[in-house]
Backbone as CSV, one residue per row, in Angstrom:
resi,resn,N_x,N_y,N_z,CA_x,CA_y,CA_z,C_x,C_y,C_z
1,MET,31.364,27.648,-12.356,30.032,27.059,-12.498,29.315,27.693,-13.695
2,ARG,28.696,26.847,-14.530,27.931,27.361,-15.653,26.553,27.831,-15.188
3,SER,25.963,28.716,-15.977,24.603,29.154,-15.664,23.670,27.958,-15.745
4,PRO,22.902,27.675,-14.698,22.065,26.471,-14.662,21.017,26.445,-15.772
5,LYS,20.854,25.261,-16.355,19.844,25.047,-17.387,18.871,23.942,-17.001
6,SER,18.985,23.449,-15.786,18.136,22.351,-15.325,17.776,22.567,-13.864
7,VAL,16.772,21.820,-13.410,16.384,21.894,-12.005,17.548,21.478,-11.117
8,ASP,18.239,20.422,-11.493,19.380,19.964,-10.697,20.465,21.038,-10.622
9,GLY,20.713,21.692,-11.749,21.739,22.731,-11.764,21.365,23.915,-10.906
10,LEU,20.086,24.330,-10.985,19.634,25.457,-10.173,19.602,25.084,-8.697
11,THR,19.250,23.838,-8.406,19.278,23.369,-7.018,20.693,23.430,-6.460
12,LYS,21.664,23.023,-7.268,23.062,23.075,-6.840,23.481,24.507,-6.549
13,LEU,23.100,25.429,-7.436,23.430,26.837,-7.202,22.765,27.341,-5.931
14,GLY,21.508,27.014,-5.741,20.783,27.479,-4.566,21.362,26.983,-3.260
15,ARG,22.039,25.845,-3.317,22.617,25.255,-2.102,23.971,25.850,-1.734
16,VAL,24.505,26.715,-2.567,25.789,27.346,-2.247,25.614,28.214,-1.005
17,ARG,26.426,27.953,-0.010,26.345,28.697,1.254,27.203,29.947,1.160
18,LEU,26.549,31.100,1.273,27.257,32.375,1.163,27.843,32.824,2.494
19,SER,27.224,32.407,3.600,27.694,32.764,4.940,27.022,31.818,5.919
20,ASP,27.227,32.030,7.195,26.657,31.140,8.200,25.134,31.035,8.084
21,SER,24.470,32.138,7.770,23.011,32.188,7.791,22.353,32.138,6.420
22,PHE,23.102,32.401,5.352,22.474,32.633,4.057,23.006,31.710,2.972
23,PHE,22.059,31.252,2.140,22.364,30.463,0.963,21.983,31.264,-0.284
24,MET,22.548,30.903,-1.411,22.248,31.618,-2.646,20.751,31.617,-2.932
25,ARG,20.083,30.540,-2.616,18.648,30.435,-2.885,17.856,31.553,-2.210
26,ASP,18.337,32.031,-1.072,17.628,33.079,-0.332,17.496,34.365,-1.137
27,PHE,18.336,34.545,-2.142,18.414,35.822,-2.855,17.845,35.769,-4.275
28,LEU,17.327,34.626,-4.691,16.918,34.455,-6.079,15.444,34.713,-6.343
29,TYR,14.621,34.835,-5.304,13.190,35.036,-5.543,12.948,36.447,-6.092
30,SER,12.040,36.527,-7.075,11.696,37.812,-7.689,10.240,37.798,-8.106
31,GLU,9.468,38.784,-7.638,8.081,38.904,-8.072,7.990,39.161,-9.572
32,ILE,8.919,39.969,-10.087,8.924,40.246,-11.521,9.128,38.954,-12.301
33,SER,10.086,38.156,-11.857,10.352,36.883,-12.512,9.115,35.991,-12.493
34,GLN,8.422,35.954,-11.361,7.245,35.099,-11.218,6.113,35.537,-12.141
35,ILE,5.821,36.814,-12.151,4.676,37.325,-12.915,4.977,37.395,-14.406
36,GLU,6.188,37.793,-14.746,6.532,37.998,-16.155,7.083,36.744,-16.820
37,GLY,7.360,35.715,-16.028,7.856,34.471,-16.599,9.249,34.557,-17.174
38,VAL,10.103,35.356,-16.543,11.485,35.538,-16.990,12.422,34.937,-15.948
39,SER,13.396,34.189,-16.401,14.302,33.501,-15.493,15.144,34.475,-14.686
40,ASN,15.237,34.209,-13.392,16.104,35.021,-12.531,17.318,34.194,-12.115
41,ILE,18.091,33.791,-13.105,19.254,32.936,-12.904,20.495,33.673,-13.390
42,PRO,21.580,33.671,-12.624,22.779,34.399,-13.039,23.376,33.883,-14.345
43,ASP,23.823,34.816,-15.179,24.612,34.457,-16.357,26.010,34.015,-15.940
44,ASN,26.498,34.604,-14.853,27.837,34.309,-14.346,27.712,33.934,-12.869
45,PRO,27.345,32.668,-12.582,27.139,32.270,-11.187,28.356,32.479,-10.296
46,ASP,29.549,32.267,-10.823,30.744,32.405,-9.990,30.898,33.836,-9.466
47,LEU,30.643,34.817,-10.318,30.722,36.204,-9.871,29.597,36.514,-8.887
48,ALA,28.393,36.030,-9.168,27.276,36.252,-8.255,27.566,35.661,-6.878
49,ILE,28.168,34.494,-6.848,28.519,33.857,-5.571,29.597,34.674,-4.855
50,GLU,30.598,35.104,-5.604,31.701,35.863,-4.998,31.211,37.137,-4.325
51,VAL,30.413,37.926,-5.045,29.948,39.181,-4.445,28.873,38.926,-3.399
52,GLY,28.092,37.865,-3.585,27.098,37.515,-2.574,27.742,37.176,-1.244
53,LYS,28.874,36.502,-1.293,29.597,36.189,-0.058,30.079,37.463,0.630
54,MET,30.528,38.424,-0.144,30.971,39.684,0.443,29.793,40.444,1.062
55,LEU,28.680,40.508,0.349,27.496,41.182,0.888,27.062,40.551,2.197
56,CYS,27.058,39.224,2.229,26.600,38.538,3.441,27.580,38.693,4.602
57,SER,28.861,38.463,4.335,29.840,38.476,5.424,30.125,39.873,5.946
58,GLU,30.162,40.869,5.047,30.550,42.218,5.439,29.369,43.088,5.874
59,VAL,28.154,42.713,5.464,27.004,43.594,5.696,25.853,42.885,6.407
60,LEU,25.318,41.839,5.795,24.083,41.245,6.319,24.291,40.484,7.623
61,GLU,25.321,39.665,7.698,25.560,38.910,8.934,25.800,39.830,10.129
62,PRO,26.621,40.884,9.997,26.819,41.771,11.146,25.539,42.466,11.609
63,ILE,24.657,42.828,10.670,23.380,43.430,11.061,22.543,42.421,11.826
64,GLN,22.441,41.209,11.286,21.601,40.191,11.913,22.149,39.774,13.280
65,GLU,23.464,39.740,13.411,24.084,39.372,14.685,23.712,40.361,15.784
66,LYS,23.634,41.643,15.445,23.392,42.678,16.450,21.907,43.001,16.647
67,LEU,21.121,42.957,15.568,19.732,43.427,15.643,18.696,42.323,15.474
68,GLY,19.136,41.093,15.276,18.187,39.996,15.113,17.849,39.757,13.654
69,ARG,16.916,38.868,13.437,16.620,38.361,12.101,16.281,39.475,11.112
70,ILE,16.842,39.351,9.910,16.473,40.242,8.832,15.689,39.451,7.788
71,SER,14.818,40.148,7.054,14.051,39.540,5.972,14.504,40.155,4.651
72,ILE,14.686,39.304,3.665,15.127,39.763,2.354,13.911,40.040,1.491
73,ARG,13.760,41.274,1.034,12.624,41.669,0.209,12.933,41.528,-1.277
74,SER,14.117,41.867,-1.667,14.542,41.788,-3.062,16.057,41.785,-3.060
75,ALA,16.646,40.988,-3.948,18.104,40.946,-3.937,18.630,40.797,-5.359
76,TYR,19.115,39.600,-5.691,19.674,39.409,-7.024,18.604,39.540,-8.103
77,ARG,18.953,40.229,-9.194,18.126,40.255,-10.400,19.003,39.920,-11.600
78,SER,18.519,39.023,-12.440,19.208,38.808,-13.708,19.046,40.060,-14.558
79,ALA,19.929,40.207,-15.532,19.827,41.364,-16.420,18.482,41.376,-17.140
80,ALA,17.981,40.192,-17.515,16.696,40.114,-18.220,15.542,40.543,-17.323
81,VAL,15.565,40.119,-16.054,14.514,40.503,-15.108,14.565,42.000,-14.848
82,ASN,15.751,42.519,-14.633,15.868,43.950,-14.336,15.430,44.799,-15.526
83,GLN,15.754,44.358,-16.729,15.365,45.122,-17.915,13.846,45.225,-18.028
84,ILE,13.152,44.114,-17.802,11.690,44.150,-17.840,11.162,45.023,-16.708
85,GLY,11.784,44.925,-15.544,11.379,45.766,-14.424,11.519,47.237,-14.727
86,ASN,12.547,47.584,-15.474,12.751,48.977,-15.881,11.758,49.392,-16.957
87,GLU,11.564,48.547,-17.959,10.676,48.875,-19.074,9.224,48.997,-18.632
88,LYS,8.826,48.204,-17.636,7.434,48.204,-17.192,7.230,49.028,-15.923
89,ASN,8.202,49.818,-15.573,8.101,50.729,-14.432,7.813,50.007,-13.116
90,TYR,8.557,48.916,-12.890,8.457,48.181,-11.631,9.505,48.674,-10.623
91,ASN,9.810,49.932,-10.688,10.763,50.540,-9.754,12.163,49.948,-9.867
92,CYS,12.566,49.625,-11.090,13.927,49.152,-11.348,14.678,50.190,-12.171
93,SER,15.886,50.507,-11.777,16.734,51.369,-12.583,17.168,50.626,-13.843
94,SER,17.816,51.319,-14.758,18.328,50.676,-15.962,19.357,49.611,-15.602
95,ASN,19.599,48.699,-16.534,20.614,47.682,-16.287,21.970,48.311,-15.997
96,GLU,22.325,49.332,-16.768,23.626,49.973,-16.564,23.761,50.526,-15.150
97,ALA,22.684,51.095,-14.637,22.716,51.651,-13.281,22.714,50.561,-12.221
98,ASN,22.236,49.369,-12.571,22.118,48.294,-11.590,23.222,47.246,-11.681
99,TYR,24.132,47.369,-12.663,25.285,46.472,-12.674,26.099,46.692,-11.398
100,ALA,26.485,45.575,-10.762,27.178,45.610,-9.468,26.282,46.185,-8.382
101,GLY,24.973,46.178,-8.642,23.965,46.543,-7.648,23.057,45.338,-7.491
102,HIS,21.799,45.460,-7.920,20.921,44.292,-7.900,21.357,43.239,-8.919
103,ILE,22.042,43.651,-9.964,22.575,42.692,-10.941,23.980,42.317,-10.495
104,TRP,24.070,41.276,-9.685,25.324,40.923,-9.041,26.380,40.415,-10.016
105,ASP,25.942,39.791,-11.111,26.872,39.042,-11.948,27.371,39.833,-13.155
106,HIS,27.331,41.161,-13.057,27.916,42.033,-14.071,28.720,43.120,-13.366
107,LEU,29.871,43.448,-13.898,30.662,44.562,-13.374,30.017,45.879,-13.777
108,ASP,30.251,46.915,-12.987,29.711,48.224,-13.349,30.603,48.905,-14.384
109,SER,30.268,50.122,-14.739,30.989,50.828,-15.804,32.444,51.113,-15.450
110,ASP,32.772,51.042,-14.161,34.162,51.233,-13.731,34.911,49.916,-13.594
111,GLY,34.239,48.803,-13.955,34.869,47.498,-13.840,34.901,46.957,-12.428
112,CYS,34.002,47.450,-11.575,33.972,47.051,-10.167,32.867,46.042,-9.880
113,GLN,33.084,45.247,-8.833,32.106,44.286,-8.360,31.228,44.899,-7.271
114,GLY,30.015,44.373,-7.147,29.137,44.820,-6.074,27.876,43.995,-6.026
115,ALA,27.124,44.158,-4.961,25.862,43.440,-4.782,24.967,44.232,-3.843
116,THR,23.671,44.206,-4.138,22.668,44.916,-3.345,21.563,43.970,-2.929
117,ALA,21.038,44.170,-1.736,19.823,43.489,-1.291,18.909,44.509,-0.637
118,CYS,17.616,44.345,-0.837,16.629,45.131,-0.101,16.167,44.288,1.072
119,ILE,16.341,44.799,2.283,16.048,44.009,3.478,15.160,44.792,4.449
120,VAL,14.608,44.045,5.383,13.877,44.603,6.509,14.519,44.084,7.786
121,VAL,14.806,44.969,8.718,15.257,44.564,10.054,14.000,44.395,10.899
122,ASN,13.651,43.154,11.178,12.355,42.880,11.804,12.181,43.571,13.156
123,SER,13.253,43.634,13.937,13.153,44.246,15.263,12.918,45.749,15.180
124,PHE,13.207,46.334,14.016,13.055,47.783,13.851,11.620,48.175,13.510
125,ILE,10.821,47.233,13.013,9.479,47.559,12.524,8.607,48.229,13.584
126,PRO,8.460,47.672,14.795,7.595,48.337,15.787,8.059,49.751,16.130
127,TYR,9.353,49.933,16.283,9.880,51.258,16.589,9.593,52.221,15.445
128,TYR,9.817,51.787,14.223,9.590,52.648,13.068,8.113,52.996,12.919
129,GLU,7.230,52.017,13.105,5.801,52.285,12.964,5.297,53.245,14.036
130,GLU,5.949,53.264,15.184,5.566,54.187,16.250,6.156,55.573,16.061
131,THR,7.365,55.646,15.504,8.069,56.925,15.462,8.285,57.477,14.046
132,GLY,8.321,56.604,13.041,8.663,57.045,11.689,10.124,57.430,11.530
133,ASN,10.931,57.097,12.512,12.318,57.544,12.558,13.257,56.546,11.867
134,TRP,13.241,56.519,10.543,14.150,55.640,9.803,15.604,56.041,10.007
135,GLN,15.813,57.319,10.382,17.171,57.829,10.536,17.943,57.084,11.620
136,ALA,17.229,56.591,12.636,17.911,55.876,13.721,18.648,54.652,13.185
137,LEU,17.991,53.901,12.317,18.637,52.719,11.755,19.756,53.108,10.795
138,ALA,19.547,54.178,10.051,20.590,54.645,9.132,21.870,54.995,9.887
139,TRP,21.727,55.749,10.976,22.905,56.129,11.759,23.546,54.906,12.408
140,TRP,22.707,53.963,12.881,23.272,52.760,13.506,24.115,51.985,12.502
141,ILE,23.601,51.810,11.287,24.356,51.086,10.273,25.656,51.811,9.949
142,HIS,25.590,53.123,9.832,26.810,53.868,9.522,27.873,53.685,10.600
143,ASP,27.453,53.681,11.847,28.403,53.543,12.953,28.913,52.119,13.135
144,ASN,28.094,51.128,12.788,28.386,49.749,13.187,28.680,48.781,12.045
145,ILE,28.396,49.168,10.805,28.593,48.267,9.670,29.529,48.940,8.662
146,PRO,30.822,48.900,8.902,31.752,49.631,8.030,31.784,49.113,6.591
147,GLY,31.307,47.889,6.354,31.355,47.326,5.015,30.245,47.768,4.084
148,TYR,29.276,48.556,4.583,28.184,48.958,3.698,28.679,49.989,2.688
149,ALA,28.074,49.970,1.476,28.475,50.905,0.424,27.517,52.074,0.307
150,ASP,26.217,51.819,0.437,25.216,52.870,0.377,23.899,52.331,0.907
151,LEU,22.982,53.256,1.230,21.669,52.899,1.782,20.589,53.711,1.088
152,GLU,19.448,53.049,0.826,18.252,53.731,0.334,17.047,53.176,1.077
153,PHE,16.357,54.030,1.815,15.224,53.611,2.634,13.899,53.824,1.906
154,TYR,12.910,52.967,2.256,11.570,53.030,1.664,10.529,53.081,2.779
155,PRO,9.330,53.586,2.491,8.334,53.798,3.551,7.819,52.525,4.231
156,LYS,7.569,51.445,3.480,6.957,50.252,4.060,7.952,49.491,4.920
157,TYR,7.685,49.428,6.223,8.515,48.707,7.186,9.943,49.265,7.292
158,ALA,10.199,50.431,6.726,11.563,50.972,6.664,12.498,49.987,5.975
159,ALA,11.966,49.286,4.969,12.828,48.440,4.139,13.884,49.319,3.483
160,PHE,15.035,48.747,3.207,16.089,49.562,2.604,17.017,48.709,1.742
161,ASN,17.485,49.332,0.680,18.565,48.755,-0.111,19.868,48.987,0.623
162,ILE,20.660,47.930,0.717,21.996,48.056,1.287,22.953,47.289,0.397
163,SER,24.118,47.863,0.163,25.045,47.313,-0.815,26.414,47.064,-0.223
164,TRP,27.093,46.086,-0.823,28.540,45.960,-0.704,29.103,46.309,-2.075
165,HIS,30.226,47.037,-2.116,30.821,47.432,-3.394,32.310,47.638,-3.195
166,GLU,33.069,47.348,-4.259,34.526,47.528,-4.177,34.914,48.977,-3.914
167,LYS,34.137,49.906,-4.463,34.397,51.324,-4.250,33.138,51.971,-3.672
168,PRO,32.934,51.852,-2.374,31.691,52.345,-1.762,31.549,53.859,-1.875
169,LYS,30.319,54.290,-2.157,30.036,55.722,-2.272,29.609,56.325,-0.940
170,LYS,29.129,55.492,-0.018,28.753,55.916,1.333,27.739,57.061,1.337
171,TYR,26.636,56.882,0.627,25.557,57.865,0.730,24.347,57.207,1.378
172,ILE,23.486,58.015,1.984,22.264,57.529,2.626,21.107,58.391,2.143
173,TYR,20.128,57.752,1.497,18.984,58.450,0.908,17.712,57.758,1.366
174,SER,16.602,58.505,1.398,15.328,57.913,1.807,14.176,58.387,0.929
175,TYR,13.294,57.438,0.594,12.020,57.745,-0.044,10.911,57.852,1.002
176,ALA,11.243,57.497,2.245,10.334,57.715,3.371,10.533,59.128,3.891
177,LYS,9.493,59.695,4.498,9.599,61.053,5.029,10.515,61.102,6.245
178,PRO,11.348,62.109,6.378,11.600,63.177,5.405,12.434,62.667,4.239
179,LYS,11.890,62.802,3.037,12.528,62.286,1.837,13.789,63.070,1.513
180,GLY,14.794,62.358,1.044,16.025,63.017,0.640,17.234,62.393,1.303
181,TYR,18.367,63.059,1.200,19.597,62.573,1.815,19.567,62.819,3.320
182,LEU,20.185,61.920,4.054,20.203,62.014,5.511,20.821,63.341,5.934
183,LYS,20.095,64.066,6.740,20.515,65.396,7.170,21.790,65.323,8.000
184,ASN,22.703,66.239,7.706,23.959,66.380,8.442,24.840,65.130,8.382
185,PHE,24.672,64.329,7.320,25.457,63.106,7.196,26.785,63.387,6.505
186,ASP,27.859,63.023,7.159,29.197,63.133,6.595,29.805,61.733,6.582
187,PRO,29.961,61.124,5.409,30.457,59.745,5.357,31.853,59.579,5.924
188,ASN,32.591,60.655,6.019,33.953,60.573,6.549,34.031,60.796,8.053
189,ASP,32.901,61.094,8.667,32.863,61.333,10.111,32.885,59.998,10.843
190,LYS,33.946,59.719,11.555,34.111,58.446,12.252,33.679,58.510,13.717
191,SER,33.181,59.639,14.168,32.746,59.753,15.558,31.433,59.005,15.760
192,SER,31.112,58.703,17.008,29.888,57.978,17.320,28.664,58.885,17.172
193,HIS,27.586,58.295,16.643,26.300,58.990,16.548,25.252,58.258,17.391
194,ALA,25.730,57.678,18.499,24.872,56.828,19.323,23.631,57.554,19.820
195,ASN,23.737,58.861,20.012,22.567,59.619,20.470,21.434,59.582,19.450
196,GLU,21.737,59.275,18.187,20.723,59.226,17.140,19.909,57.935,17.181
197,TYR,20.461,56.882,17.795,19.756,55.592,17.795,19.644,54.962,19.188
198,GLU,20.010,55.700,20.213,19.926,55.177,21.579,18.502,54.784,21.940
199,THR,17.519,55.617,21.561,16.121,55.321,21.880,15.671,54.032,21.213
200,PHE,16.088,53.805,19.974,15.738,52.570,19.270,16.332,51.353,19.982
201,LEU,17.603,51.414,20.375,18.219,50.273,21.050,17.543,49.983,22.378
202,ASN,17.142,51.033,23.100,16.404,50.815,24.345,15.024,50.228,24.090
203,PHE,14.432,50.584,22.960,13.107,50.094,22.575,13.108,48.591,22.376
204,ILE,14.172,48.034,21.822,14.176,46.610,21.482,14.793,45.756,22.586
205,LYS,15.234,46.358,23.678,15.810,45.560,24.771,14.752,44.690,25.428
């Protein structure tokens, strides 16, 4: 598929079904694109679709199946949108750092594919607002979503970046308090950490 240059072309791209619950259109909205007037359309739609399908099938669908509806806060960024976001300090990393991350349609420096979305687990919001315990969701994802590549949590609603990547780094970091890497986290530990999120699961029953 060529990069869309018309409304019909972009509509066709948006209608591509990435998984049972998600279409490409769900991932194309960008506040930066809206305010700055820069197109948020993939240069390489075929690659964006390919990695988007992996992100949805391996990461997003399993979360939504177990914890209920998720909301997408930010996902795909074109290289042009991300560059402006970086230059104007809109909390965007450089393009090089975001290839195979938020910039789905470019390979990273190792030649690997990947995709990132910033999401909110709606059922987690009341628990998080009462406890501030973002770690519960982090541990749950680590135990239950083997396809995730990395996690970065943020203070508002415990929104977090979650990625699929060909070579996952398996790190968990938070900008919400306590800020930093998840304490006592070993990505190679395959044992259950259910005691870390049992209270959250009981909360949403």
